[in-house]
C-alpha positions as CSV (number, residue, x, y, z in Angstrom):
1,X,75.9,86.9,125.3
2,X,76.0,85.8,121.7
3,X,79.3,87.9,121.4
4,X,80.8,86.1,124.4
5,X,79.6,82.7,123.1
6,X,81.3,83.4,119.6
7,X,84.5,84.7,121.1
8,X,84.5,81.3,123.3
9,X,84.0,79.3,120.0
10,X,86.9,81.2,118.4
11,X,89.1,80.5,121.3
12,X,88.2,76.9,121.2
13,X,89.0,76.7,117.5
14,X,92.3,78.5,117.9
15,X,93.4,76.1,120.8
16,X,92.3,73.1,118.4
17,X,94.2,74.6,115.5
18,X,97.4,75.2,117.7
19,X,97.0,71.3,118.6
20,X,97.2,70.6,114.8
21,X,93.6,70.0,114.0
22,X,93.1,71.1,110.3
23,X,89.4,71.4,110.6
24,X,89.5,74.1,113.0
25,X,92.0,76.0,111.2
26,X,89.9,75.7,108.0
27,X,86.9,77.4,109.9
28,X,89.3,80.4,111.0
29,X,90.4,80.5,107.4
30,X,86.9,80.8,106.3
31,X,86.2,83.4,108.8
32,X,89.4,85.7,108.2
33,X,90.2,85.0,104.4
34,X,88.0,87.6,102.8
35,X,89.2,90.4,105.2
36,X,92.9,89.3,104.9
37,X,92.5,89.1,101.1
38,X,90.8,92.6,100.9
39,X,93.7,94.1,103.1
40,X,96.4,92.7,100.8
41,X,94.4,93.4,97.5
42,X,94.2,97.1,98.4
43,X,98.0,96.9,99.1
44,X,99.2,95.1,95.9
45,X,96.3,96.0,93.5
46,X,96.5,92.7,91.5
47,X,94.3,89.8,92.0
48,X,96.5,87.1,91.3
49,X,99.3,88.3,93.5
50,X,96.7,89.1,96.3
51,X,95.5,85.6,95.9
52,X,99.1,84.2,96.1
53,X,99.9,86.3,99.2
54,X,96.8,85.5,101.1
55,X,97.6,81.8,100.4
56,X,101.0,82.4,101.9
57,X,99.8,84.1,104.9
58,X,97.4,81.3,105.8
59,X,100.1,78.8,104.9
60,X,102.5,80.5,107.3
61,X,99.9,80.9,109.9
62,X,99.1,77.1,109.8
63,X,102.9,76.4,109.9
64,X,103.3,78.6,113.0
65,X,100.0,77.8,114.8
66,X,101.8,75.8,117.4
67,X,103.7,79.0,118.5
68,X,100.6,81.1,118.7
69,X,99.4,82.0,122.2
70,X,96.0,83.7,122.2
71,X,96.6,85.8,125.3
72,X,99.7,87.4,123.7
73,X,97.8,88.9,120.8
74,X,94.3,88.6,119.1
75,X,94.3,86.1,116.4
76,X,93.2,88.6,113.7
77,X,96.0,91.0,114.6
78,X,98.5,88.1,114.3
79,X,97.1,87.2,110.9
80,X,97.2,91.1,109.9
81,X,101.0,91.2,110.9
82,X,101.7,88.2,109.0
83,X,99.8,89.7,106.0
84,X,101.6,92.9,106.4
85,X,105.0,91.3,106.6
86,X,104.2,89.2,103.3
87,X,103.2,92.5,101.6
88,X,106.4,94.1,102.5
89,X,108.6,90.9,101.5
90,X,106.4,91.1,98.0
91,X,107.6,94.6,97.4
92,X,111.0,94.1,98.4
93,X,111.4,91.3,95.6
94,X,109.4,93.3,92.9
95,X,107.4,96.3,92.5
96,X,104.1,96.0,90.4
97,X,101.1,98.3,90.2
98,X,97.8,97.7,88.5
99,X,95.5,100.2,87.2
100,X,92.3,100.8,89.2
101,X,90.2,99.6,86.4
102,X,91.6,95.9,87.1
103,X,90.0,96.1,90.6
104,X,86.9,94.0,90.8
105,X,83.8,95.9,92.1
106,X,83.1,93.3,95.0
107,X,86.8,94.0,96.5
108,X,86.4,97.8,96.9
109,X,82.6,97.4,97.9
110,X,82.3,100.5,100.2
111,X,79.4,101.2,102.7
112,X,76.4,102.8,100.8
113,X,76.8,106.3,102.0
114,X,80.5,106.5,100.9
115,X,79.6,104.8,97.7
116,X,77.0,107.4,97.1
117,X,79.5,110.3,97.5
118,X,81.9,108.6,95.0
119,X,80.1,109.2,92.0
120,X,82.6,108.2,89.2
121,X,85.5,105.9,88.6
122,X,87.6,108.8,88.1
123,X,87.0,110.2,91.8
124,X,87.7,106.5,92.9
125,X,90.9,106.7,91.0
126,X,91.8,110.0,92.7
127,X,91.1,108.5,96.2
128,X,93.3,105.4,95.4
129,X,96.0,107.7,94.1
130,X,96.1,109.8,97.2
131,X,96.0,106.6,99.4
132,X,99.1,105.4,97.6
133,X,100.9,108.6,98.6
134,X,100.4,108.0,102.3
135,X,103.0,106.2,104.2
136,X,102.9,102.5,104.6
137,X,101.6,102.7,108.1
138,X,99.0,105.5,107.4
139,X,97.7,103.5,104.5
140,X,97.7,100.3,106.7
141,X,95.8,101.9,109.6
142,X,93.3,103.3,107.2
143,X,92.5,100.1,105.5
144,X,92.2,98.1,108.6
145,X,90.3,100.7,110.4
146,X,87.9,101.6,107.6
147,X,87.6,98.9,105.1
148,X,88.1,95.9,107.4
149,X,86.6,97.6,110.5
150,X,89.2,96.5,112.9
151,X,89.5,98.0,116.5
152,X,92.3,100.3,117.4
153,X,93.4,97.5,119.9
154,X,93.6,94.8,117.0
155,X,95.4,97.4,114.6
156,X,97.9,98.2,117.4
157,X,98.8,94.4,117.9
158,X,98.9,93.9,114.1
159,X,101.4,97.0,113.6
160,X,103.3,96.3,117.0
161,X,102.4,99.8,118.0
162,X,100.3,101.2,121.0
163,X,96.8,102.4,120.8
164,X,97.4,106.0,121.0
165,X,100.2,105.8,118.2
166,X,97.6,104.0,116.1
167,X,95.0,107.0,116.7
168,X,97.7,109.6,115.7
169,X,98.7,107.8,112.7
170,X,94.8,107.8,111.7
171,X,94.5,111.3,112.5
172,X,97.4,112.4,110.5
173,X,96.7,110.0,107.6
174,X,93.1,111.4,107.3
175,X,94.3,114.8,107.4
176,X,96.7,114.3,104.8
177,X,94.2,112.6,102.6
178,X,91.9,115.3,102.9
179,X,94.6,117.6,101.9
180,X,95.6,115.5,98.8
181,X,92.0,115.1,97.8
182,X,91.2,118.9,98.1
């Protein structure tokens, strides 16, 4: 029942935000900003750029809230689609990479079991480098699924693909990642 209530609360917030209520949008911002920031940061690897792009995502979302229709696509998927497009635009204008050493620990916080298996920064660097060798779709699916814990449905909406395609992309990405790491 609690899950249903929070879903109704979110729908109410979205409705109010589409009507121009800044406070409602602020609550949505507070809820989704950390995961959108993490998604972007893992794509651009530079704190200031990730902060700027995250700001652009939410500015764009606010500017286009009036055109958002909750029944068409989940709000989180809509935000991820905007974020993905901002990252693509970012790379179209310039390419920059930051060394993994500049990644703040709190951004790459991984569940305890995985963190225990990664016992050195060198290994983490290897995982990061392997992740960067995946296609954009593969990398996006893995980040959305395993870092931000989105459902296949939400990922499919964010990428404009069907759920079966997302599962295939994930399977191939994990297989390629395993091969790159072995």
